[in-house]
C-alpha positions as CSV (number, residue, x, y, z in Angstrom):
1,X,45.9,129.6,107.0
2,X,46.9,127.2,109.7
3,X,47.9,124.7,107.0
4,X,50.2,127.3,105.3
5,X,51.7,128.3,108.6
6,X,52.3,124.6,109.5
7,X,54.0,124.0,106.1
8,X,56.2,127.1,106.6
9,X,57.2,125.9,110.1
10,X,57.9,122.4,108.7
11,X,60.0,123.8,105.9
12,X,62.1,125.8,108.3
13,X,62.6,122.9,110.5
14,X,63.8,120.7,107.7
15,X,66.0,123.5,106.4
16,X,67.6,124.0,109.8
17,X,68.1,120.2,110.1
18,X,69.8,120.0,106.7
19,X,72.1,123.0,107.6
20,X,73.0,121.4,110.9
21,X,73.9,118.1,109.2
22,X,76.2,119.9,106.6
23,X,78.1,121.6,109.4
24,X,79.1,118.4,111.2
25,X,82.9,118.5,111.7
26,X,83.2,114.7,111.6
27,X,80.3,113.3,109.5
28,X,79.4,109.6,109.8
29,X,80.4,107.5,106.8
30,X,80.1,103.9,105.8
31,X,82.1,101.8,103.3
32,X,80.8,98.4,102.1
33,X,82.3,95.7,99.9
34,X,82.0,92.0,99.2
35,X,85.3,90.3,99.5
36,X,85.1,86.7,98.6
37,X,82.3,85.3,100.8
38,X,82.4,88.1,103.3
39,X,80.4,91.3,103.3
40,X,82.6,94.0,104.9
41,X,81.1,97.1,106.4
42,X,83.3,99.9,107.9
43,X,81.5,102.6,109.9
44,X,83.4,105.6,111.0
45,X,83.3,109.4,111.6
46,X,85.5,111.4,109.2
47,X,87.3,114.3,110.8
48,X,89.1,116.9,108.7
49,X,92.6,118.3,109.1
50,X,91.4,121.9,109.3
51,X,95.0,123.2,109.5
52,X,95.9,120.9,112.3
53,X,99.0,118.7,112.6
54,X,97.5,115.2,112.8
55,X,100.0,112.5,113.7
56,X,102.2,113.2,116.6
57,X,99.9,116.0,117.8
58,X,96.1,115.6,117.4
59,X,96.7,111.8,117.2
60,X,99.6,111.1,119.5
61,X,102.2,108.5,118.7
62,X,102.3,105.3,120.8
63,X,98.8,105.8,122.1
64,X,95.6,103.9,121.3
65,X,93.4,105.8,118.7
66,X,89.8,105.1,117.6
67,X,90.9,105.5,114.0
68,X,88.2,108.1,113.3
69,X,86.2,110.5,115.5
70,X,83.4,110.2,118.0
71,X,82.4,106.5,118.5
72,X,85.1,103.9,117.8
73,X,85.4,102.9,114.1
74,X,83.8,99.6,113.5
75,X,84.4,96.8,111.0
76,X,82.0,94.0,110.4
77,X,82.6,90.8,108.6
78,X,79.7,88.5,107.7
79,X,82.0,85.4,107.5
80,X,85.4,84.4,108.8
81,X,88.3,86.3,107.1
82,X,92.0,86.5,107.1
83,X,93.6,89.9,107.8
84,X,97.2,90.0,106.4
85,X,97.0,86.2,106.7
86,X,95.8,86.1,110.3
87,X,92.4,84.5,111.0
88,X,89.5,86.7,112.3
89,X,86.1,85.3,113.1
90,X,83.0,86.7,111.6
91,X,81.6,89.5,113.7
92,X,81.6,93.2,114.4
93,X,84.7,94.8,115.9
94,X,86.0,98.1,117.1
95,X,89.0,99.1,115.0
96,X,91.9,100.8,116.8
97,X,95.3,102.0,115.7
98,X,98.5,102.8,117.6
99,X,100.5,105.1,115.3
100,X,104.3,105.2,115.6
101,X,106.9,107.6,114.4
102,X,109.2,106.0,111.9
103,X,108.0,102.5,112.6
104,X,105.2,100.1,111.8
105,X,101.8,100.9,113.2
106,X,99.7,98.5,115.2
107,X,96.1,97.7,114.1
108,X,93.6,96.1,116.5
109,X,90.3,94.4,116.1
110,X,88.6,94.5,119.5
111,X,85.4,92.5,120.3
112,X,83.8,95.4,122.2
113,X,82.5,97.3,119.2
114,X,80.1,99.7,120.9
115,X,82.2,102.2,122.7
116,X,82.9,105.9,122.6
117,X,86.4,106.7,121.3
118,X,89.1,104.5,123.0
119,X,88.4,105.6,126.5
120,X,87.2,102.1,127.6
121,X,89.6,100.1,125.4
122,X,90.5,96.8,127.0
123,X,93.3,94.9,125.5
124,X,92.1,91.6,126.9
125,X,89.1,91.9,124.5
126,X,91.4,92.1,121.4
127,X,90.5,89.5,118.7
128,X,93.5,90.4,116.5
129,X,96.4,92.7,116.8
130,X,99.1,93.1,114.1
131,X,101.6,95.6,112.6
132,X,101.3,97.4,109.3
133,X,103.7,99.7,107.5
134,X,102.5,103.2,106.9
135,X,103.1,104.8,103.5
136,X,103.2,108.4,102.3
137,X,100.4,109.7,100.1
138,X,99.2,113.0,98.7
139,X,97.4,115.0,101.4
140,X,93.9,113.7,102.3
141,X,92.1,116.5,104.1
142,X,89.5,114.2,105.5
143,X,90.0,110.8,107.2
144,X,88.8,108.3,104.6
145,X,88.5,104.5,104.5
146,X,88.4,102.6,101.2
147,X,88.4,99.0,100.0
148,X,90.0,98.2,96.6
149,X,89.2,95.4,94.2
150,X,92.1,93.3,95.6
151,X,90.6,93.3,99.1
152,X,92.9,95.9,100.6
153,X,91.4,98.2,103.2
154,X,93.0,101.6,103.3
155,X,92.9,104.3,105.9
156,X,94.1,107.7,104.5
157,X,94.5,110.9,106.5
158,X,96.9,113.8,106.2
159,X,99.9,112.4,104.2
160,X,99.7,108.9,105.6
161,X,98.1,105.6,104.5
162,X,97.9,102.4,106.4
163,X,96.5,99.3,104.6
164,X,95.8,95.7,105.3
165,X,94.6,92.8,103.2
166,X,91.3,91.0,103.7
167,X,91.0,87.4,102.3
């Protein structure tokens, strides 16, 4: 009887854990690819629009943004790469974005990869900072990163995409 009761309690605990995981508003996600010699790993939390205005409201223009939810989004490169032609050393970086209204956005690779949001962002720790042009896309309910076969990294959310090339 104790074994049966123990199995029931264990089953309920596992069931409750699974339900709690499904209800996360910004689930953790990872995207991995091999681009040339470099293994690329992007780790982020993926918030959803849920009827909200994203850029210019939830994500203000002209302010540093963690490019995801919760902890800062990280990008890790196993070997040296070029981002839109600019050199970036192998390593793990926090990835930040400064959105702009009707202008190019700034993307930032910061050497302090372990941080919550962008609250402790320190520009003196930037390894690379450059501008990219946003493009319009069909609505993406959830923030999503992807890497295509040509080595382009895309960040899609709402009706906006920003991209950069990894060589």
